[in-house]
C-alpha positions in Angstrom: 104.4 28.3 134.7 101.7 31.0 135.0 100.5 33.4 132.3 101.8 36.4 134.1 105.0 36.6 136.1 106.2 39.4 138.3 108.6 40.8 135.8 106.3 41.1 132.8 104.1 44.1 132.3 100.4 43.7 132.3 100.0 45.5 129.0 102.7 45.2 126.4 103.0 47.1 123.1 102.5 44.8 120.2 104.7 45.9 117.3 102.8 43.6 115.0 99.5 45.5 115.7 100.6 49.0 114.6 101.5 49.6 111.0 103.5 52.7 110.3 102.0 54.9 107.6 104.2 56.7 105.2 101.5 59.0 104.0 103.0 61.9 106.0 105.7 62.0 103.3 103.1 63.2 100.8 101.9 66.1 102.9 102.1 69.5 101.2 104.7 72.0 102.7 101.9 74.3 103.8 100.3 71.4 105.8 103.6 70.7 107.5 104.0 74.4 108.4 100.5 74.4 109.9 101.3 71.3 112.0 104.4 73.0 113.2 102.4 76.1 114.1 99.8 74.0 115.9 102.6 72.3 117.9 104.1 75.6 118.8 100.7 77.0 119.8 100.1 73.9 122.0 103.5 74.5 123.7 102.7 78.1 124.3 99.3 77.2 125.8 100.9 74.6 128.0 103.5 77.0 129.2 100.9 79.7 130.0 99.2 77.2 132.2 102.6 76.6 133.9 102.5 73.0 133.1 105.7 71.0 132.4 106.1 68.7 129.5 106.4 65.8 132.0 103.1 66.8 133.7 101.4 67.2 130.3 102.6 63.7 129.2 101.3 62.2 132.5 97.9 63.9 132.1 97.7 62.7 128.5 98.9 59.2 129.5 101.6 59.3 126.8 105.4 59.2 126.8 107.3 62.5 127.2 108.8 62.0 123.8 105.3 62.0 122.3 104.6 65.4 123.8 107.9 66.6 122.4 107.1 65.3 118.9 103.6 66.8 119.1 105.0 70.2 120.0 107.5 70.1 117.2 104.6 69.4 114.7 105.6 65.8 113.9 102.9 64.6 111.4 103.1 61.0 112.7 101.6 62.0 116.0 98.0 60.7 116.0 95.1 63.0 115.9 93.7 61.4 119.1 96.8 62.5 121.0 96.5 66.1 119.7 92.8 66.1 120.7 93.7 64.9 124.2 96.3 67.7 124.5 93.7 70.3 123.4 91.2 68.8 125.9 93.7 69.1 128.7 94.3 72.7 127.7 90.6 73.5 127.5 90.6 74.1 123.8 88.8 71.0 122.5 85.6 72.8 121.6 87.2 74.6 118.7 87.6 71.2 116.9 84.0 71.0 116.0 84.3 74.3 114.1 87.3 73.4 112.0 85.3 72.1 109.0 81.8 73.1 110.0 79.5 73.3 107.0 78.6 76.9 107.6 82.3 77.9 107.3 83.1 75.8 104.3 83.3 78.4 101.6 84.5 76.0 98.9 81.6 73.6 99.6 79.1 76.5 99.6 80.5 77.7 96.2 80.0 74.1 94.8 76.4 74.1 96.1 75.6 77.4 94.4 77.1 76.1 91.1 74.7 73.1 91.3 71.6 75.2 91.8 69.2 75.1 88.8 69.5 78.1 86.6 65.7 78.6 86.2 63.1 78.4 88.9 60.0 78.6 86.6 57.1 76.6 87.7 56.2 73.8 85.5 52.6 73.2 84.5 50.8 70.4 86.2 50.0 67.5 83.9 46.4 67.3 83.0 44.5 64.9 85.2 42.8 62.5 82.7 40.8 60.9 85.4 38.9 63.9 86.6 35.2 63.0 86.9 
């Protein structure tokens, strides 16, 4: 008996490998709303390009149901899948700007709070070994 037979797929999903995360249940309502908006926006971008869900799924190399879940804003869809969709739509460059340090107002505020209050120069200690 060989390792592969004609009826078995070459690659098989291993349910023991993937562990379902339940952290999506702790998402704030505003985050869920933003995911739904992102999904709707991806759907609009796909439709503007006259691409069917089936074609999008084929180009992303995912199941049609995954595209449907992504466009509904399902928080369990992996970020890699969303990034692939954005890449196919030509919108992937925006990802690098999402949390860019120059646009992080809260981080900038914290940096400013940590600045020293006084910038007076301190005197140099006397050099005792000056000959």
